C-alpha positions in Angstrom: -3.2 28.7 12.8 -5.1 26.9 10.3 -7.1 28.8 7.5 -10.8 28.4 6.9 -10.4 26.2 4.2 -7.9 23.9 6.0 -10.6 23.5 8.9 -13.6 22.9 6.0 -11.6 20.2 4.3 -10.8 18.4 8.0 -14.3 18.7 8.8 -15.6 17.2 5.5 -13.2 14.3 5.6 -14.6 13.8 9.4 -18.3 13.6 8.0 -17.8 11.4 5.3 -15.7 9.1 7.6 -18.8 9.6 10.4 -15.6 10.8 12.4 -15.2 14.6 13.1 -11.7 15.8 12.9 -12.9 19.1 13.4 -12.6 18.8 16.9 -8.9 18.7 16.0 -8.7 21.9 14.3 -11.3 23.5 17.0 -9.0 22.7 19.7 -7.9 19.0 20.7 -4.9 19.1 23.6 -2.8 17.8 20.5 0.2 19.7 19.9 1.1 21.4 16.7 5.0 22.1 18.1 8.2 20.9 16.1 9.7 17.8 17.2 12.5 17.3 19.3 16.5 16.7 17.9 18.5 14.2 18.7 19.2 15.2 21.8 15.8 15.5 23.2 15.0 12.0 21.7 18.1 10.4 23.5 16.9 12.5 26.5 13.4 10.9 26.3 15.0 7.6 25.7 17.0 7.8 28.9 14.1 8.8 30.7 11.9 5.7 29.3 8.2 5.8 29.1 5.3 4.0 27.6 5.1 3.9 23.9 1.8 2.7 21.9 1.7 1.3 18.6 -1.0 0.9 16.6 -0.7 -1.8 14.2 -1.7 -5.1 12.5 1.8 -6.0 11.0 2.7 -9.0 12.6 6.9 -8.3 12.5 6.3 -5.6 14.9 6.2 -7.9 17.7 9.7 -9.2 17.9 11.0 -5.6 16.9 9.8 -4.3 19.8 11.0 -7.1 21.9 14.2 -5.7 20.7 13.7 -2.2 21.2 12.8 -2.8 25.0 15.9 -4.9 25.4 18.2 -1.6 23.7 16.1 0.7 25.7 14.8 -0.9 29.5 13.0 1.9 30.8 10.7 2.1 27.4 7.8 -0.1 27.6 5.9 -0.5 23.6 2.3 -1.9 24.2 1.6 -3.0 20.6 -2.5 -3.1 19.8 -4.3 -4.1 16.8 -7.3 -1.5 16.5 -8.1 -3.5 13.5 -6.6 -3.6 10.0 -7.0 -1.0 7.4 -10.0 1.1 7.6 -11.0 -0.2 10.9 -8.0 1.3 12.7 -8.0 4.5 10.6 -11.9 5.0 11.7 -10.7 4.7 15.8 -7.5 6.7 14.8 -9.7 9.6 13.5 -12.2 8.9 16.5 -9.8 9.2 19.2 -8.4 12.0 17.3 -11.1 14.0 17.1 -12.3 12.8 20.9 -8.6 14.5 21.8 -7.9 11.2 23.7 -6.9 7.6 23.0 -4.8 8.2 19.9 -1.5 6.2 19.9 2.3 7.5 19.8 2.3 5.3 16.5 0.2 4.5 13.8 0.2 1.8 11.0 -0.7 4.0 7.8 -0.8 2.4 4.3 0.5 4.7 1.5 -2.8 5.2 0.1 -4.3 6.6 3.0 -1.3 8.3 4.6 -2.5 11.5 2.6 -5.6 11.7 4.2 -4.2 12.2 7.6 -1.9 14.2 6.3 -4.2 16.9 4.9 -6.0 16.9 8.1 -2.8 17.6 9.9 -3.1 14.8 12.1 0.3 13.7 12.1 3.6 15.1 12.4 6.2 16.4 10.3 9.2 13.8 10.7 11.7 16.1 9.2 11.8 18.3 12.5 13.0 15.0 14.2 16.2 14.6 11.7 14.1 12.2 9.1 15.2 14.0 6.4 18.8 12.0 6.6 16.8 9.0 5.5 15.9 9.7 2.0 18.4 8.0 0.2 17.8 5.0 2.5 14.8 3.7 1.3 13.5 3.0 -2.4 11.8 5.7 -4.3 8.5 4.4 -4.1 7.8 3.9 -0.9 9.5 7.4 -0.1 7.7 9.5 -2.5 4.7 8.0 -0.6 5.4 9.2 2.5 6.8 12.8 1.5 5.2 15.8 0.3 8.1 18.2 -0.6 10.2 18.6 2.4 7.5 17.3 4.7 8.0 13.9 5.9 4.8 12.5 7.3 5.8 9.1 7.9 8.7 6.7 7.3 8.3 3.3 5.2 7.9 0.3 6.7 7.6 -2.3 3.9 6.7 -1.8 0.4 5.1 -3.8 -2.5 6.9 -3.9 -5.7 4.6 -6.0 -8.1 5.7 -9.3 -9.4 4.1 -11.8 -11.6 3.2 -15.1 -9.6 1.7 -18.2 -11.6 1.3 -21.9 -11.3 4.1 -23.2 -12.6 2.6 -27.1 -12.8 -0.7 -25.9 -14.7 1.4 -23.9 -17.1 3.8 -26.7 -18.2 0.8 -29.1 -18.1 -0.8 -27.1 -20.9 2.3 -25.9 -22.7 1.9 -22.3 -22.1 5.0 -19.7 -21.7 5.1 -17.4 -19.0 4.3 -13.9 -20.3 6.4 -11.1 -20.3 4.0 -9.0 -22.1 0.2 -8.1 -21.1 -0.4 -8.9 -25.0 0.9 -12.6 -24.4 -0.8 -12.3 -20.6 -3.9 -12.1 -22.7 -3.1 -15.1 -25.1 -1.8 -16.9 -22.1 -5.8 -16.4 -20.6 -7.0 -17.4 -23.7 -4.9 -20.6 -24.2 -5.6 -21.7 -20.3 -9.1 -21.5 -20.4 -9.6 -23.2 -23.7 -7.5 -26.1 -22.8 -9.6 -26.1 -19.3 -12.6 -24.2 -19.1 -12.7 -24.2 -15.3 -9.0 -22.6 -15.6 -8.8 -18.9 -15.2 -5.8 -17.2 -16.0 -6.7 -14.6 -12.8 -9.8 -13.5 -10.4 -10.7 -10.0 -10.7 -14.3 -8.8 -9.6 -13.1 -5.2 -9.1 -10.3 -4.0 -6.4 -8.9 -0.6 -6.6 -5.7 -1.1 -5.0 -5.2 -3.1 -8.1 -6.7 -1.5 -10.9 -4.7 1.7 -9.7 -1.8 -0.3 -9.4 -1.7 -1.5 -13.1 -2.8 1.9 -14.5 0.2 2.7 -12.5 2.5 0.8 -14.5 1.0 1.6 -17.7 2.2 5.0 -17.2 -1.4 6.5 -16.2 -1.5 9.6 -13.5 -5.0 9.6 -12.9 -4.6 11.7 -9.8 -2.2 15.1 -9.6 -2.4 16.2 -5.7 -0.8 20.2 -4.8 -1.9 20.8 -1.2 -5.8 21.3 -1.8 -5.7 21.3 -5.4 -6.5 17.7 -6.8 -6.7 16.7 -10.5 -8.8 13.5 -11.2 -8.2 12.3 -15.0 -9.2 8.8 -16.0 -8.8 9.6 -19.4 -5.1 9.6 -19.8 -3.3 7.5 -22.0 -1.9 5.1 -19.6 -5.3 4.3 -18.0 -6.5 4.2 -21.9 -3.8 1.3 -22.3 -4.8 -0.5 -19.1 -8.3 -0.6 -20.0 -8.0 -1.5 -23.4 -6.0 -4.8 -22.3 -8.4 -5.7 -19.4 -11.5 -5.4 -21.2 -10.8 -8.1 -23.3 -10.1 -10.0 -20.4 -13.7 -8.9 -18.9 -15.3 -9.2 -22.4 -14.4 -12.8 -23.0 -15.1 -13.9 -19.5 -11.1 -15.1 -18.9 -11.0 -14.0 -15.3 -12.6 -16.0 -12.6 -15.6 -14.1 -11.0 -14.1 -14.8 -7.7 -13.2 -11.9 -4.9 -9.7 -11.9 -3.6 -9.1 -13.3 -0.2 -12.1 -15.1 -0.3 -12.6 -19.1 0.4 -13.5 -19.4 -3.3 -10.0 -17.8 -4.0 -7.7 -19.5 -1.5 -9.1 -22.8 -3.1 -8.5 -21.8 -6.6 -5.2 -20.7 -5.9 -4.7 -24.2 -4.4 -5.9 -26.5 -7.0 -4.5 -24.5 -10.2 -8.1 -22.8 -11.2 -6.5 -19.6 -10.8 -3.6 -19.4 -12.0 -1.6 -16.4 -11.9 -1.6 -13.5 -9.5 0.1 -10.0 -10.2 0.6 -8.5 -7.0 2.8 -7.0 -4.3 5.6 -8.7 -2.9 4.5 -9.0 0.3 2.3 -12.1 -1.5 5.0 -15.2 -0.4 3.9 -15.3 3.2 0.2 -15.3 2.5 0.4 -18.2 -0.2 2.9 -19.8 2.2 0.4 -19.8 5.1 -3.1 -19.5 3.2 -2.3 -22.2 -0.1 0.0 -24.4 2.1 -1.1 -27.5 0.0 0.4 -26.0 -3.3 3.5 -25.4 -2.1 6.0 -26.1 -5.0 3.7 -25.8 -7.8 4.5 -21.8 -8.0 7.1 -19.7 -9.1 7.7 -16.1 -9.6 8.3 -14.1 -12.8 8.9 -10.2 -13.3 5.4 -8.6 -14.0 4.4 -8.7 -18.2 5.2 -5.4 -20.0 3.0 -3.1 -21.5 5.6 -2.5 -24.0 7.8 -5.4 -25.1 11.1 -4.7 -23.6 10.5 -2.3 -21.0 11.1 -3.0 -17.0 8.5 -1.1 -15.5 6.8 -1.8 -12.3 4.4 -0.5 -9.7 3.5 -0.7 -5.9 0.9 -2.3 -4.6 0.0 -2.1 -1.1 2.7 -1.3 1.6 2.7 0.5 4.9 4.4 3.1 6.9 4.7 4.1 10.7 3.3 7.8 11.4 3.4 9.9 14.6 0.2 11.2 15.5 0.2 14.9 16.7 -1.9 13.9 19.5 0.7 11.4 20.8 1.6 11.9 24.2 5.1 11.1 23.6 6.6 12.1 20.7 10.3 11.8 20.7 9.9 8.6 22.2 7.1 7.4 19.2 9.6 8.8 16.7 12.7 6.6 18.2 10.6 3.7 17.7 9.5 5.0 14.5 12.5 5.2 13.7 14.3 1.8 15.2 11.8 -0.3 13.1 11.9 0.8 9.8 15.6 1.5 9.6 18.9 -0.1 10.4 19.0 -3.6 12.4 15.2 -2.9 13.4 14.2 -3.3 9.6 16.7 -6.1 9.0 15.1 -7.7 11.9 11.6 -7.4 10.4 12.7 -8.5 7.0 14.2 -11.8 8.6 10.6 -12.3 10.1 8.9 -12.0 6.7 8.8 -8.4 6.0 9.4 -7.1 2.5 11.8 -4.0 3.1 11.2 -0.5 1.7 15.3 -0.1 2.7 17.6 0.2 0.0 20.5 -1.6 2.2 18.1 -4.9 2.8 16.7 -5.0 -1.0 20.7 -4.9 -1.8 22.1 -7.3 0.6 23.1 -11.1 -0.6 21.8 -13.0 2.2 18.0 -11.0 1.4 18.6 -12.1 -2.7 20.2 -15.3 -2.5 17.5 -16.4 0.0 15.9 -19.5 -1.5 11.9 -20.0 -1.0 10.9 -23.7 -0.7 7.4 -22.6 -1.6 9.0 -21.7 -5.0 10.6 -24.6 -5.7 13.8 -22.8 -4.1 13.5 -19.9 -6.3 15.4 -16.6 -5.4 12.2 -14.4 -5.8 13.7 -11.9 -3.6 15.8 -11.0 -6.9 12.5 -10.5 -8.9 11.0 -8.3 -6.0 14.0 -6.4 -5.6 14.4 -5.5 -9.1 11.2 -4.9 -9.4 11.4 -2.0 -6.6 13.9 -0.6 -8.8 11.8 -0.1 -12.0 8.8 1.4 -10.0 6.9 4.2 -12.2 8.0 7.6 -10.6 5.6 10.7 -9.9 2.6 8.6 -8.7 0.0 10.3 -6.5 -3.1 9.0 -4.3 -5.7 11.6 -3.7 -5.9 13.0 -0.1 -9.3 11.4 0.2 -8.3 7.9 -1.5 -10.0 6.3 1.4 -13.3 7.4 0.4 -12.7 6.8 -3.5 -11.5 3.7 -2.6 -14.8 3.4 -0.6 -17.2 3.8 -3.8 -14.9 1.8 -5.8 -17.2 -0.8 -6.3 -20.0 1.4 -6.9 -18.7 2.8 -9.8 -15.7 1.6 -11.5 -16.5 -1.7 -9.8 -19.6 -2.4 -12.0 -17.3 -3.2 -14.9 -16.5 -6.4 -13.5 -19.8 -7.6 -12.6 -21.8 -6.4 -15.6 -21.8 -5.1 -19.0 -20.6 -1.7 -17.8 -17.5 -0.8 -19.9 -14.2 -0.4 -17.7 -13.5 2.7 -19.4 -17.0 4.1 -18.3 -16.7 2.6 -15.1 -13.5 4.3 -13.9 -15.2 7.6 -15.8 -17.7 7.2 -13.0 -15.5 6.6 -10.3 -13.8 10.0 -11.2 -16.8 11.6 -11.2 -17.6 10.6 -7.7 -14.2 11.0 -6.6 -14.4 14.9 -8.1 -17.7 15.5 -6.5 -17.0 14.5 -3.6 -14.0 16.3 -3.7 -15.4 19.6 -4.6 -18.2 18.8 -1.5 -15.5 18.8 0.7 -14.0 22.2 -0.4 -10.9 20.6 -2.6 -10.0 22.7 -5.7 -10.6 19.9 -8.0 -10.1 19.7 -11.9 -9.4 23.5 -12.4 
């Protein structure tokens, strides 16, 4: 039976999301029972049935076909219910209504906590998922676990790397920066050589900002159940803001939003010269900036301390089994197939970046040349980054909400005279107030 605090939190999250999680607490037809063991899963596969999967990740199509071939009595229905927040809204609406929820849902790491605290997803440890604890790289595994609870299985990962336009760098005699101080110097040199060139673009992005704070050693979020700490005054955050404020003050970053038409144009013509982003980016460059094929290369992320080897995650998704699933054993079997073993390898072959250690260490993966990057074996850099992701990072259990107010708070520093440190403090205050309003114990 849920506690009053849990019900309050569930209801509060529902209000902000324009949803109604309280319906779940008040008695949807979802089961809270523990998952079945290997024999139950085997029996479910033998009996067959339908598994509905809400996801937007394209490589799932091929793996779903492979799963159906292996288990011909099982029908997998892939549904694109929207990307990111749109899917989460639809998912929580279905959970609240007590009908229509999928058996499996793609959930990004930053958003998983909201479903876990809402008790909306199965604890997969009861299905035997704990045996995969050493199969995944540390960052993704930490993102789906909370103590002994396993709220999802990692589907992919986004260890960060430095993508740069080699043609632009060579033309202006710029060395690839190995530290963020060198990065600032490179930004100045490029913009001085050609005022149309910017080291990168940035109009404020919650994910990019928190990833760089993560790499700098900041740990602004700490979560222990419903007890939450939000503190953007730690040393790692200060390290990030001190450097990034220079770029903003000197107008060295292009005022262009990522994923816009202007962004793709800037990446193609070299006026946006670098990206510090997750290892899932190559497929986007290949498809979205095809005309610049051969111009770009990949390097390790610049370091905050010279000689260090610290990285962070940027993006990445998991597969979770909603408690409202009607076919939990089949749902777990599909989730397990997609995220581990042959299924995970098949997705890598389709272009996904793995969260599985075996795939990251395989010679076929590491030695694969990227024509887009002039034949460079970029996976070797991505894999090294995955091994060096900083530990002990937490997201808020209501990170979906926090990210939704980033541009109203911290984001102002990117488009106005507001200092970045002040913007982050405003983001902190908004996150603290929201958490308290919803019944979380915050900063106590």
